[in-house]
N, CA, C and O atoms as a GROMACS GRO file, in nm:
protein
  492
    1MET      N    1   0.084  -0.117   0.000
    1MET     CA    2   0.000   0.000   0.000
    1MET      C    3   0.089   0.124   0.000
    1MET      O    4   0.192   0.128   0.068
    2SER      N    5   0.049   0.224  -0.075
    2SER     CA    6   0.130   0.345  -0.082
    2SER      C    7   0.064   0.460  -0.007
    2SER      O    8  -0.057   0.460   0.017
    3TYR      N    9   0.147   0.555   0.029
    3TYR     CA   10   0.104   0.676   0.099
    3TYR      C   11   0.162   0.791   0.020
    3TYR      O   12   0.280   0.790  -0.012
    4GLN      N   13   0.081   0.891  -0.010
    4GLN     CA   14   0.124   0.998  -0.098
    4GLN      C   15   0.140   1.129  -0.024
    4GLN      O   16   0.059   1.165   0.062
    5LEU      N   17   0.246   1.201  -0.059
    5LEU     CA   18   0.273   1.334  -0.005
    5LEU      C   19   0.299   1.428  -0.122
    5LEU      O   20   0.373   1.396  -0.214
    6TYR      N   21   0.237   1.544  -0.117
    6TYR     CA   22   0.255   1.646  -0.221
    6TYR      C   23   0.309   1.773  -0.156
    6TYR      O   24   0.274   1.808  -0.044
    7PHE      N   25   0.396   1.841  -0.230
    7PHE     CA   26   0.455   1.966  -0.185
    7PHE      C   27   0.451   2.066  -0.300
    7PHE      O   28   0.487   2.033  -0.413
    8TRP      N   29   0.407   2.189  -0.270
    8TRP     CA   30   0.410   2.296  -0.368
    8TRP      C   31   0.409   2.429  -0.296
    8TRP      O   32   0.387   2.437  -0.175
    9LYS      N   33   0.432   2.534  -0.374
    9LYS     CA   34   0.432   2.671  -0.322
    9LYS      C   35   0.324   2.747  -0.398
    9LYS      O   36   0.315   2.737  -0.521
   10GLN      N   37   0.243   2.822  -0.325
   10GLN     CA   38   0.139   2.899  -0.392
   10GLN      C   39   0.124   3.035  -0.326
   10GLN      O   40   0.160   3.054  -0.209
   11SER      N   41   0.071   3.130  -0.403
   11SER     CA   42   0.044   3.261  -0.346
   11SER      C   43  -0.085   3.254  -0.264
   11SER      O   44  -0.161   3.158  -0.275
   12ALA      N   45  -0.108   3.355  -0.185
   12ALA     CA   46  -0.222   3.356  -0.092
   12ALA      C   47  -0.356   3.365  -0.163
   12ALA      O   48  -0.458   3.326  -0.105
   13ASN      N   49  -0.360   3.415  -0.284
   13ASN     CA   50  -0.488   3.439  -0.351
   13ASN      C   51  -0.533   3.326  -0.444
   13ASN      O   52  -0.611   3.351  -0.536
   14VAL      N   53  -0.488   3.205  -0.422
   14VAL     CA   54  -0.528   3.091  -0.505
   14VAL      C   55  -0.664   3.041  -0.458
   14VAL      O   56  -0.686   3.016  -0.340
   15ASN      N   57  -0.757   3.028  -0.554
   15ASN     CA   58  -0.892   2.984  -0.521
   15ASN      C   59  -0.910   2.833  -0.531
   15ASN      O   60  -1.010   2.780  -0.482
   16ALA      N   61  -0.818   2.764  -0.592
   16ALA     CA   62  -0.830   2.618  -0.607
   16ALA      C   63  -0.807   2.550  -0.474
   16ALA      O   64  -0.725   2.594  -0.393
   17THR      N   65  -0.880   2.442  -0.451
   17THR     CA   66  -0.860   2.365  -0.329
   17THR      C   67  -0.736   2.277  -0.345
   17THR      O   68  -0.693   2.250  -0.457
   18PRO      N   69  -0.677   2.232  -0.234
   18PRO     CA   70  -0.562   2.141  -0.246
   18PRO      C   71  -0.595   2.016  -0.329
   18PRO      O   72  -0.511   1.970  -0.406
   19LEU      N   73  -0.714   1.961  -0.315
   19LEU     CA   74  -0.750   1.842  -0.395
   19LEU      C   75  -0.758   1.875  -0.543
   19LEU      O   76  -0.721   1.791  -0.627
   20GLU      N   77  -0.805   1.995  -0.578
   20GLU     CA   78  -0.806   2.036  -0.719
   20GLU      C   79  -0.664   2.051  -0.772
   20GLU      O   80  -0.636   2.018  -0.887
   21ILE      N   81  -0.575   2.102  -0.688
   21ILE     CA   82  -0.435   2.116  -0.728
   21ILE      C   83  -0.373   1.979  -0.750
   21ILE      O   84  -0.302   1.958  -0.848
   22VAL      N   85  -0.398   1.885  -0.658
   22VAL     CA   86  -0.345   1.749  -0.674
   22VAL      C   87  -0.399   1.683  -0.800
   22VAL      O   88  -0.326   1.615  -0.871
   23GLU      N   89  -0.526   1.703  -0.829
   23GLU     CA   90  -0.585   1.647  -0.950
   23GLU      C   91  -0.516   1.702  -1.074
   23GLU      O   92  -0.486   1.628  -1.168
   24ALA      N   93  -0.490   1.832  -1.074
   24ALA     CA   94  -0.419   1.893  -1.188
   24ALA      C   95  -0.278   1.835  -1.202
   24ALA      O   96  -0.235   1.800  -1.312
   25ILE      N   97  -0.206   1.826  -1.090
   25ILE     CA   98  -0.071   1.770  -1.092
   25ILE      C   99  -0.075   1.625  -1.141
   25ILE      O  100   0.008   1.585  -1.222
   26SER      N  101  -0.172   1.548  -1.093
   26SER     CA  102  -0.184   1.407  -1.132
   26SER      C  103  -0.214   1.391  -1.280
   26SER      O  104  -0.181   1.289  -1.341
   27ASN      N  105  -0.277   1.493  -1.339
   27ASN     CA  106  -0.308   1.490  -1.482
   27ASN      C  107  -0.194   1.546  -1.567
   27ASN      O  108  -0.210   1.565  -1.687
   28GLY      N  109  -0.080   1.574  -1.503
   28GLY     CA  110   0.035   1.622  -1.577
   28GLY      C  111   0.033   1.771  -1.605
   28GLY      O  112   0.114   1.821  -1.684
   29GLU      N  113  -0.058   1.843  -1.542
   29GLU     CA  114  -0.067   1.988  -1.563
   29GLU      C  115   0.026   2.059  -1.466
   29GLU      O  116   0.059   2.006  -1.359
   30GLU      N  117   0.068   2.178  -1.504
   30GLU     CA  118   0.143   2.265  -1.415
   30GLU      C  119   0.061   2.392  -1.396
   30GLU      O  120   0.076   2.488  -1.472
   31PRO      N  121  -0.026   2.392  -1.296
   31PRO     CA  122  -0.116   2.506  -1.278
   31PRO      C  123  -0.040   2.638  -1.269
   31PRO      O  124   0.060   2.650  -1.198
   32GLN      N  125  -0.089   2.738  -1.342
   32GLN     CA  126  -0.023   2.868  -1.344
   32GLN      C  127  -0.029   2.937  -1.209
   32GLN      O  128   0.054   3.023  -1.181
   33TYR      N  129  -0.125   2.901  -1.127
   33TYR     CA  130  -0.138   2.966  -0.997
   33TYR      C  131  -0.041   2.911  -0.893
   33TYR      O  132  -0.034   2.962  -0.781
   34LEU      N  133   0.036   2.808  -0.928
   34LEU     CA  134   0.142   2.761  -0.839
   34LEU      C  135   0.271   2.834  -0.876
   34LEU      O  136   0.296   2.864  -0.992
   35GLU      N  137   0.351   2.862  -0.776
   35GLU     CA  138   0.477   2.930  -0.799
   35GLU      C  139   0.587   2.830  -0.832
   35GLU      O  140   0.584   2.715  -0.786
   36ARG      N  141   0.681   2.874  -0.910
   36ARG     CA  142   0.796   2.790  -0.942
   36ARG      C  143   0.880   2.774  -0.816
   36ARG      O  144   0.901   2.869  -0.741
   37ILE      N  145   0.928   2.651  -0.794
   37ILE     CA  146   1.013   2.624  -0.678
   37ILE      C  147   1.155   2.592  -0.726
   37ILE      O  148   1.176   2.562  -0.844
   38ASN      N  149   1.249   2.599  -0.637
   38ASN     CA  150   1.388   2.566  -0.671
   38ASN      C  151   1.404   2.414  -0.660
   38ASN      O  152   1.469   2.363  -0.568
   39ILE      N  153   1.343   2.343  -0.755
   39ILE     CA  154   1.340   2.197  -0.750
   39ILE      C  155   1.480   2.138  -0.762
   39ILE      O  156   1.508   2.032  -0.704
   40GLU      N  157   1.569   2.204  -0.836
   40GLU     CA  158   1.705   2.152  -0.850
   40GLU      C  159   1.774   2.147  -0.714
   40GLU      O  160   1.836   2.046  -0.679
   41ALA      N  161   1.764   2.254  -0.638
   41ALA     CA  162   1.827   2.259  -0.506
   41ALA      C  163   1.760   2.161  -0.409
   41ALA      O  164   1.828   2.096  -0.330
   42LEU      N  165   1.628   2.151  -0.417
   42LEU     CA  166   1.557   2.056  -0.331
   42LEU      C  167   1.600   1.913  -0.362
   42LEU      O  168   1.622   1.835  -0.269
   43LEU      N  169   1.613   1.878  -0.488
   43LEU     CA  170   1.657   1.743  -0.524
   43LEU      C  171   1.801   1.718  -0.478
   43LEU      O  172   1.833   1.608  -0.433
   44ILE      N  173   1.886   1.818  -0.488
   44ILE     CA  174   2.024   1.802  -0.439
   44ILE      C  175   2.022   1.773  -0.289
   44ILE      O  176   2.094   1.685  -0.242
   45ASP      N  177   1.940   1.846  -0.215
   45ASP     CA  178   1.929   1.820  -0.071
   45ASP      C  179   1.882   1.677  -0.044
   45ASP      O  180   1.932   1.610   0.046
   46ILE      N  181   1.786   1.632  -0.123
   46ILE     CA  182   1.735   1.495  -0.106
   46ILE      C  183   1.844   1.393  -0.138
   46ILE      O  184   1.862   1.296  -0.065
   47PHE      N  185   1.915   1.415  -0.248
   47PHE     CA  186   2.021   1.321  -0.288
   47PHE      C  187   2.134   1.319  -0.187
   47PHE      O  188   2.198   1.215  -0.167
   48GLU      N  189   2.162   1.431  -0.123
   48GLU     CA  190   2.264   1.433  -0.019
   48GLU      C  191   2.218   1.357   0.105
   48GLU      O  192   2.298   1.292   0.172
   49GLN      N  193   2.090   1.364   0.135
   49GLN     CA  194   2.034   1.292   0.250
   49GLN      C  195   2.037   1.141   0.226
   49GLN      O  196   2.067   1.063   0.317
   50TRP      N  197   2.006   1.101   0.102
   50TRP     CA  198   2.002   0.959   0.065
   50TRP      C  199   2.088   0.940  -0.060
   50TRP      O  200   2.034   0.936  -0.171
   51PRO      N  201   2.220   0.928  -0.044
   51PRO     CA  202   2.308   0.920  -0.160
   51PRO      C  203   2.289   0.795  -0.245
   51PRO      O  204   2.324   0.794  -0.364
   52GLU      N  205   2.234   0.690  -0.186
   52GLU     CA  206   2.211   0.568  -0.264
   52GLU      C  207   2.067   0.568  -0.312
   52GLU      O  208   1.974   0.544  -0.235
   53HIS      N  209   2.050   0.596  -0.439
   53HIS     CA  210   1.917   0.602  -0.499
   53HIS      C  211   1.929   0.563  -0.645
   53HIS      O  212   2.038   0.568  -0.703
   54GLU      N  213   1.818   0.526  -0.704
   54GLU     CA  214   1.815   0.489  -0.846
   54GLU      C  215   1.742   0.598  -0.923
   54GLU      O  216   1.635   0.642  -0.883
   55LYS      N  217   1.802   0.640  -1.032
   55LYS     CA  218   1.742   0.744  -1.115
   55LYS      C  219   1.685   0.682  -1.242
   55LYS      O  220   1.744   0.589  -1.299
   56SER      N  221   1.572   0.733  -1.285
   56SER     CA  222   1.511   0.692  -1.412
   56SER      C  223   1.509   0.813  -1.504
   56SER      O  224   1.480   0.925  -1.462
   57PHE      N  225   1.541   0.788  -1.630
   57PHE     CA  226   1.545   0.895  -1.728
   57PHE      C  227   1.436   0.874  -1.832
   57PHE      O  228   1.408   0.761  -1.873
   58GLY      N  229   1.374   0.984  -1.873
   58GLY     CA  230   1.270   0.978  -1.975
   58GLY      C  231   1.330   0.963  -2.114
   58GLY      O  232   1.452   0.959  -2.129
   59ASN      N  233   1.244   0.953  -2.214
   59ASN     CA  234   1.288   0.939  -2.353
   59ASN      C  235   1.370   1.058  -2.399
   59ASN      O  236   1.451   1.046  -2.492
   60ASP      N  237   1.350   1.173  -2.336
   60ASP     CA  238   1.424   1.293  -2.374
   60ASP      C  239   1.560   1.302  -2.304
   60ASP      O  240   1.632   1.400  -2.322
   61GLY      N  241   1.594   1.201  -2.225
   61GLY     CA  242   1.722   1.200  -2.155
   61GLY      C  243   1.721   1.276  -2.024
   61GLY      O  244   1.823   1.282  -1.955
   62GLN      N  245   1.608   1.335  -1.989
   62GLN     CA  246   1.598   1.412  -1.866
   62GLN      C  247   1.564   1.320  -1.749
   62GLN      O  248   1.490   1.223  -1.764
   63LEU      N  249   1.618   1.352  -1.633
   63LEU     CA  250   1.587   1.279  -1.512
   63LEU      C  251   1.438   1.293  -1.485
   63LEU      O  252   1.386   1.404  -1.481
   64SER      N  253   1.368   1.181  -1.467
   64SER     CA  254   1.223   1.189  -1.455
   64SER      C  255   1.168   1.131  -1.326
   64SER      O  256   1.060   1.170  -1.282
   65GLN      N  257   1.240   1.039  -1.265
   65GLN     CA  258   1.192   0.978  -1.141
   65GLN      C  259   1.311   0.927  -1.061
   65GLN      O  260   1.417   0.897  -1.116
   66VAL      N  261   1.291   0.917  -0.930
   66VAL     CA  262   1.396   0.865  -0.842
   66VAL      C  263   1.332   0.766  -0.746
   66VAL      O  264   1.224   0.789  -0.692
   67LEU      N  265   1.401   0.655  -0.725
   67LEU     CA  266   1.361   0.554  -0.628
   67LEU      C  267   1.464   0.554  -0.515
   67LEU      O  268   1.584   0.543  -0.540
   68ILE      N  269   1.416   0.567  -0.393
   68ILE     CA  270   1.504   0.560  -0.277
   68ILE      C  271   1.458   0.442  -0.192
   68ILE      O  272   1.346   0.440  -0.143
   69GLU      N  273   1.548   0.345  -0.176
   69GLU     CA  274   1.519   0.230  -0.089
   69GLU      C  275   1.586   0.255   0.045
   69GLU      O  276   1.700   0.302   0.051
   70PHE      N  277   1.515   0.224   0.152
   70PHE     CA  278   1.568   0.249   0.285
   70PHE      C  279   1.642   0.126   0.336
   70PHE      O  280   1.632   0.018   0.279
   71LYS      N  281   1.717   0.144   0.443
   71LYS     CA  282   1.810   0.043   0.493
   71LYS      C  283   1.746  -0.092   0.517
   71LYS      O  284   1.812  -0.195   0.501
   72ASP      N  285   1.620  -0.094   0.554
   72ASP     CA  286   1.556  -0.223   0.582
   72ASP      C  287   1.523  -0.301   0.455
   72ASP      O  288   1.482  -0.417   0.463
   73SER      N  289   1.540  -0.239   0.338
   73SER     CA  290   1.514  -0.300   0.206
   73SER      C  291   1.370  -0.343   0.186
   73SER      O  292   1.339  -0.405   0.085
   74LYS      N  293   1.285  -0.314   0.279
   74LYS     CA  294   1.144  -0.350   0.265
   74LYS      C  295   1.057  -0.227   0.241
   74LYS      O  296   0.936  -0.238   0.227
   75SER      N  297   1.119  -0.111   0.235
   75SER     CA  298   1.043   0.012   0.215
   75SER      C  299   1.118   0.103   0.119
   75SER      O  300   1.240   0.096   0.105
   76CYS      N  301   1.042   0.188   0.053
   76CYS     CA  302   1.102   0.280  -0.042
   76CYS      C  303   1.007   0.397  -0.067
   76CYS      O  304   0.892   0.396  -0.024
   77VAL      N  305   1.059   0.497  -0.136
   77VAL     CA  306   0.977   0.605  -0.188
   77VAL      C  307   1.013   0.625  -0.334
   77VAL      O  308   1.125   0.599  -0.377
   78VAL      N  309   0.915   0.671  -0.409
   78VAL     CA  310   0.935   0.710  -0.547
   78VAL      C  311   0.907   0.859  -0.554
   78VAL      O  312   0.804   0.906  -0.506
   79LEU      N  313   0.999   0.932  -0.615
   79LEU     CA  314   0.985   1.077  -0.627
   79LEU      C  315   0.951   1.114  -0.770
   79LEU      O  316   1.005   1.058  -0.866
   80ASP      N  317   0.860   1.208  -0.783
   80ASP     CA  318   0.825   1.266  -0.912
   80ASP      C  319   0.813   1.416  -0.889
   80ASP      O  320   0.783   1.458  -0.777
   81TRP      N  321   0.836   1.498  -0.989
   81TRP     CA  322   0.838   1.642  -0.969
   81TRP      C  323   0.820   1.716  -1.100
   81TRP      O  324   0.824   1.659  -1.208
   82SER      N  325   0.800   1.844  -1.084
   82SER     CA  326   0.803   1.938  -1.195
   82SER      C  327   0.869   2.064  -1.141
   82SER      O  328   0.923   2.064  -1.030
   83LEU      N  329   0.864   2.171  -1.216
   83LEU     CA  330   0.918   2.297  -1.168
   83LEU      C  331   0.831   2.359  -1.060
   83LEU      O  332   0.868   2.459  -0.999
   84LYS      N  333   0.712   2.299  -1.037
   84LYS     CA  334   0.618   2.358  -0.943
   84LYS      C  335   0.573   2.265  -0.830
   84LYS      O  336   0.495   2.306  -0.746
   85HIS      N  337   0.621   2.142  -0.828
   85HIS     CA  338   0.579   2.052  -0.721
   85HIS      C  339   0.679   1.939  -0.699
   85HIS      O  340   0.763   1.911  -0.784
   86LEU      N  341   0.667   1.876  -0.584
   86LEU     CA  342   0.736   1.751  -0.554
   86LEU      C  343   0.631   1.653  -0.505
   86LEU      O  344   0.548   1.686  -0.421
   87PHE      N  345   0.636   1.532  -0.559
   87PHE     CA  346   0.544   1.425  -0.520
   87PHE      C  347   0.627   1.310  -0.464
   87PHE      O  348   0.723   1.265  -0.526
   88VAL      N  349   0.590   1.264  -0.345
   88VAL     CA  350   0.659   1.152  -0.280
   88VAL      C  351   0.558   1.042  -0.259
   88VAL      O  352   0.458   1.060  -0.188
   89GLU      N  353   0.582   0.927  -0.321
   89GLU     CA  354   0.496   0.810  -0.302
   89GLU      C  355   0.571   0.711  -0.214
   89GLU      O  356   0.672   0.654  -0.254
   90SER      N  357   0.520   0.692  -0.094
   90SER     CA  358   0.584   0.606   0.004
   90SER      C  359   0.528   0.465  -0.002
   90SER      O  360   0.406   0.446  -0.010
   91HIS      N  361   0.616   0.370   0.001
   91HIS     CA  362   0.579   0.228   0.009
   91HIS      C  363   0.638   0.176   0.139
   91HIS      O  364   0.749   0.123   0.143
   92SER      N  365   0.561   0.191   0.246
   92SER     CA  366   0.599   0.146   0.381
   92SER      C  367   0.722   0.215   0.438
   92SER      O  368   0.790   0.159   0.524
   93ALA      N  369   0.751   0.337   0.392
   93ALA     CA  370   0.867   0.409   0.444
   93ALA      C  371   0.843   0.449   0.589
   93ALA      O  372   0.731   0.485   0.626
   94PRO      N  373   0.948   0.444   0.671
   94PRO     CA  374   0.934   0.485   0.812
   94PRO      C  375   0.895   0.633   0.823
   94PRO      O  376   0.933   0.715   0.740
   95GLY      N  377   0.818   0.664   0.926
   95GLY     CA  378   0.772   0.800   0.948
   95GLY      C  379   0.885   0.901   0.958
   95GLY      O  380   0.872   1.013   0.909
   96GLU      N  381   0.996   0.863   1.022
   96GLU     CA  382   1.106   0.958   1.036
   96GLU      C  383   1.167   0.993   0.900
   96GLU      O  384   1.215   1.105   0.880
   97GLU      N  385   1.165   0.898   0.807
   97GLU     CA  386   1.215   0.928   0.671
   97GLU      C  387   1.120   1.025   0.601
   97GLU      O  388   1.165   1.118   0.535
   98LEU      N  389   0.990   1.003   0.615
   98LEU     CA  390   0.892   1.093   0.554
   98LEU      C  391   0.901   1.232   0.615
   98LEU      O  392   0.885   1.333   0.546
   99ASN      N  393   0.926   1.238   0.746
   99ASN     CA  394   0.941   1.368   0.811
   99ASN      C  395   1.061   1.445   0.754
   99ASN      O  396   1.060   1.568   0.750
  100THR      N  397   1.164   1.374   0.712
  100THR     CA  398   1.279   1.440   0.652
  100THR      C  399   1.240   1.507   0.520
  100THR      O  400   1.285   1.618   0.492
  101PHE      N  401   1.156   1.442   0.440
  101PHE     CA  402   1.107   1.505   0.317
  101PHE      C  403   1.028   1.631   0.350
  101PHE      O  404   1.042   1.734   0.283
  102ILE      N  405   0.946   1.624   0.454
  102ILE     CA  406   0.866   1.739   0.495
  102ILE      C  407   0.956   1.855   0.535
  102ILE      O  408   0.933   1.970   0.496
  103ASP      N  409   1.060   1.825   0.612
  103ASP     CA  410   1.154   1.928   0.656
  103ASP      C  411   1.231   1.988   0.539
  103ASP      O  412   1.249   2.110   0.532
  104LEU      N  413   1.277   1.903   0.447
  104LEU     CA  414   1.353   1.953   0.332
  104LEU      C  415   1.265   2.042   0.244
  104LEU      O  416   1.310   2.148   0.200
  105ALA      N  417   1.143   2.001   0.218
  105ALA     CA  418   1.053   2.081   0.134
  105ALA      C  419   1.018   2.214   0.202
  105ALA      O  420   1.002   2.316   0.135
  106ALA      N  421   1.008   2.212   0.333
  106ALA     CA  422   0.976   2.335   0.407
  106ALA      C  423   1.085   2.440   0.388
  106ALA      O  424   1.056   2.560   0.390
  107LYS      N  425   1.210   2.397   0.371
  107LYS     CA  426   1.319   2.491   0.344
  107LYS      C  427   1.291   2.574   0.219
  107LYS      O  428   1.340   2.686   0.208
  108TYR      N  429   1.214   2.520   0.127
  108TYR     CA  430   1.184   2.585  -0.001
  108TYR      C  431   1.040   2.638  -0.004
  108TYR      O  432   0.982   2.659  -0.110
  109GLU      N  433   0.984   2.657   0.116
  109GLU     CA  434   0.849   2.712   0.132
  109GLU      C  435   0.743   2.628   0.061
  109GLU      O  436   0.649   2.681   0.002
  110CYS      N  437   0.759   2.497   0.069
  110CYS     CA  438   0.665   2.403   0.008
  110CYS      C  439   0.605   2.316   0.118
  110CYS      O  440   0.658   2.209   0.149
  111PRO      N  441   0.495   2.361   0.176
  111PRO     CA  442   0.434   2.281   0.283
  111PRO      C  443   0.372   2.152   0.229
  111PRO      O  444   0.340   2.140   0.111
  112LEU      N  445   0.356   2.060   0.318
  112LEU     CA  446   0.298   1.929   0.287
  112LEU      C  447   0.148   1.940   0.264
  112LEU      O  448   0.077   2.010   0.338
  113PHE      N  449   0.099   1.870   0.162
  113PHE     CA  450  -0.043   1.839   0.150
  113PHE      C  451  -0.054   1.688   0.157
  113PHE      O  452   0.010   1.616   0.080
  114ASP      N  453  -0.135   1.641   0.249
  114ASP     CA  454  -0.158   1.498   0.269
  114ASP      C  455  -0.297   1.465   0.217
  114ASP      O  456  -0.396   1.494   0.283
  115PRO      N  457  -0.307   1.404   0.098
  115PRO     CA  458  -0.439   1.375   0.041
  115PRO      C  459  -0.516   1.269   0.118
  115PRO      O  460  -0.638   1.260   0.104
  116GLN      N  461  -0.447   1.189   0.198
  116GLN     CA  462  -0.516   1.089   0.276
  116GLN      C  463  -0.602   1.154   0.385
  116GLN      O  464  -0.706   1.099   0.424
  117THR      N  465  -0.558   1.270   0.433
  117THR     CA  466  -0.633   1.341   0.537
  117THR      C  467  -0.696   1.470   0.485
  117THR      O  468  -0.768   1.539   0.558
  118ASN      N  469  -0.668   1.502   0.358
  118ASN     CA  470  -0.715   1.627   0.296
  118ASN      C  471  -0.669   1.749   0.377
  118ASN      O  472  -0.745   1.843   0.397
  119GLN      N  473  -0.544   1.744   0.423
  119GLN     CA  474  -0.489   1.850   0.508
  119GLN      C  475  -0.363   1.909   0.445
  119GLN      O  476  -0.272   1.835   0.408
  120ARG      N  477  -0.358   2.040   0.433
  120ARG     CA  478  -0.236   2.110   0.392
  120ARG      C  479  -0.180   2.179   0.514
  120ARG      O  480  -0.250   2.257   0.580
  121TYR      N  481  -0.056   2.151   0.545
  121TYR     CA  482   0.007   2.198   0.667
  121TYR      C  483   0.086   2.325   0.637
  121TYR      O  484   0.204   2.319   0.604
  122VAL      N  485   0.021   2.438   0.648
  122VAL     CA  486   0.081   2.566   0.617
  122VAL      C  487   0.120   2.636   0.747
  122VAL      O  488   0.037   2.654   0.837
  123GLY      N  489   0.248   2.676   0.755
  123GLY     CA  490   0.302   2.754   0.865
  123GLY      C  491   0.258   2.708   0.996
  123GLY      O  492   0.296   2.766   1.098
   0.00000   0.00000   0.00000
């Protein structure tokens, strides 16, 4: 079973609900009302935290997904992103590992949205 975490940055005047934003992201859209984030720096921070990871490249040669397996080898996360969001799909990852993603994204003003609880944790 997977657990999903979404991170993005938005201005205060966005009328879309977090679930509408997740639906747009899931459909491959990059909503204009989301702000661009420094995804390159955020990914570097993630790669420094977990140096052993597998990268997947798309047909265009661009890095498109990352798999991070944790020490117990029974859990992992899959990362997906754009210039406006980070998506973390957890497969039995320990809570402390997920909290690290939350902390790293917060450095870039990207609070967590948890679709399982329909809660966005802002400030």
